[in-house]
N, C-alpha and C positions, 0 to 999 in steps of 0.2 A: 278513350279516358271517362271513367265513371263521373256522373253527374254527383255536386255534394249537395245534399239534403240536411238542413238542421231542424231535430225533432223536439219542440219547446214542451217539457214536461214529458217527456221521453222513458222516465224510471217506471212509469205503470204498467197495466196489462196490456194495455194497444200499443204503447211504446215497444215492449217487449215482443208482440206478435210482429209488429211491423219490422224492427230490427231483423229479426231471425228469418222473414220472408223477403226481405227487401235487401239483404245484406251484399248480395252477390252482383246486384245490380247498380248498385248506387254505393257512395261514400257517405256515412251518416256520422252526423254530431247528435250527441244528446245534451240538452240543456235542460237542468232540473237544480231542486234546491238538496236533493239526495242522489248520490251514485248509483245507476242500474246494476241489477244482477249480470246483465248480458256487457259482454266486454267491447263496446263500442267506446269512441271517442267522446268522452264526458266533459262538460264546463257545468261548473257550480256558478248556479244562478238563481235570484231571486226575479223573477219576471214582473213583479209588481214596481220593482224599480226601472224607470223606463233608460236611465243613463246606463245603469249597470248590464241592463237586456240589450240595448244598443251599441254597447263595447264588447261584449260578450258573443253575440253573435260572429260564426265566421264569415270574412268577408266575400269569398270566394263560394259561399253558398247560393244556389239557384233558384232555391223552392225552401219554404219553411212548412213545417207541418205542425199545428198547435193544438196541443192535445192536454192543457193544462187543467187541472181539476183540484176541487176539494171539498169535502163533505162537513155539512155543519146541520145543530140543530135550530128549532126555535128562531129560523132566519126571519119571522117577519113578525118575530115578537119580541126579541132581543137586539137592539142597535148596534152592539158590538159584532154579534153573528151577522146581521145584514152588512155590515160593513166587509166583512172578512169575505161574503161571495161575492159582493159588487166589486170587490180589489180582483178576485181570481177569474172571477166569471165575465167580468166586463172591461175592466181596466187596464187588465193585462192582456187582453184580446185586442183592445184599441191601441196599445204598445207596440203588440206583433206586427199588427197592420202598419202603423206610422213607420216602426222599425225597419219594414221590408221596403215602402217609399224611399226612407233616407238612404238606403243602402244600395237602392237601384236592386232589387231582390224582384223578379217579377212574377212570382205565384207563392199564394197564403193557401193550403186547404187547412180549413177550420172545422175540429171534430165539433160539429154541433150536437143536437140531441133530439131522440123521439120525443123528450119531455117539453117541447116547445107544443104539442099538441095533444098532449095526455090526458086535458079534459074528454078525449073523443075515445081515451084506450083503457081499458079496464081487463088486467089479468091478460094481457095478450090479444084481446079480442076486439073489432071496432064495434064502435056502438052506434056506427053509421049506415051500417047495412050492405056495407060497401070497404074496400080498402082506402084507407086516409091518404089524400095527395098533399101535393104542396100549395094546391090552390085552396086549400079549407083555411079558413080564418083560424088563425094557431091561438086557441085559446090553452092555457097552462092551469094545470092543480096549483105549483108551486113559484118560488124567485128562482128557483134553476132555472126552469124554462122558459121565463119571462126574460132572465138574463142572457140565456143563450138566443134568443129572439134578439133582443137588442143589439147583440153584437154583430149577427147577420144583417140586420139593416143598416148599421154604421158600415160594416163591409160594403153594402152595396151603395153608398155615396160615394165610398174613397174609389171603389173600382169603376163607377160611373163618371170619374173625375180624369179627363183623358190625359192632362198631365201626369198623371199618378204611374203611368204604364203598368198597372198591378190586376192581376187576375186571382179572383177570391170565388174558392170552391166550398159551399158548406157541406157538411153530409152529417144529416140526422141519423146519429148512430142507433142502433138497438141493444141487445144485449152482447158483449163481447165478455168471455170470460176466461179466466186463467186455465183453468181446467175444465174445458167445454164438454166432455163426454161425462165427468162426473156431476156437473150441473144439471146439464138437460135429464141426465137419469132421475134427481132429486126434485126440479122444479119445473111442474106442468107450464108455466106461461115459457117457458124457453124452447120449448117444442115449436112454439108461433113467432118468437120474438128474436130468435138468436141472428146473430151475423156470425158465421163461423171464421175460424181462424184463416182458411183457403180464402173465403171472400173478403174479409177485410183486407189483406195483403192486396187481392184483386183492385176493388174498390179505391185504395188510395194511390195505388199505383195508376190507374186509368185517370182519377184527379191529378195527379202530376202530370201527366202526359198531356192533359186536356187543353184545347184551345179555347175555351169556353172561357169569356170575359168575366162572366160571375153566373154560378151557379147555385141551386139548394137540392139537395138531393136525399132521398132516405137510404140506409144503408142497412139491409136486411137480408137474409138468406131467403131462398125459395121455399120457405116452410110451409106447409100445408096449413090454410086458415091464418097466415099473417096478416098482421091487422094494417100495414103499410104498404103503400102501392112503389114498386121500383121501376116504374114503367119510364119516367124519364131518365132514370140514370140508366136503361138501357140505350134510350133514342141517342142521347145527348153523351154519354160519357163510353157506351159501349158495356155497360156491366150485366153480365149473365151468371148467374149463382151457379158456382161448382159444387158448395156441399154444403146441404142443408142438416136442420137437425135431426131428421132422419138418418140421413146418410151418417151423420154422427154416432150415432147409435149402434147403426149396422156396423161399423168399423170396431166399436166396442165389443160386439159379440164374435168377432171371427178371431 
């Protein structure tokens, strides 16, 4: 019998990639404010409403994947935009962790972001003279990265409390694109920052299977000159990139 996983914010690009790549292995439910294009079990929910979220998550879920995101402008200049970002990128993440604890769901895979350390990265190049790793102090250029880091830290507290029986895996995602061939051809940065569809599916699957209590890992394919290190993802999760940006380009030429 397949394990049941629930993807919160699963109507977007990464949700689509995961549903296509994991549906043969897992039973998947999608929670989002809009219906996904892919035809999986869908439940309409506003994840910034804790009671609605708690009551909407299928009780037989064995893991949650949290992908919820929103884009705003001037979020450090306009209070309304700041609140919108905080609700989605911090409050809703905390609600997801709390719901997992209350429902007895033992695993949450949280889609964090490379933007937690984007102060060290410019156009896909590391400014440190080496790959950026999870030991580097997480300076961010914007509110998005700050809130992703805050969510990681809340997760650390909750995962370390033994009574919660909760494992949290943070994946600091690089660049996942709906049409990866087209965007890799058009955008030079993606030659270094791409997390290919094949590697996205593999990385999330490994995170779901992991026995790590709490861990934070960069998610990027083995692109030449990639800015982030995946050494700990290899050592602790078993992640080995299957398809990088150059492989995507070669496939497009065939």
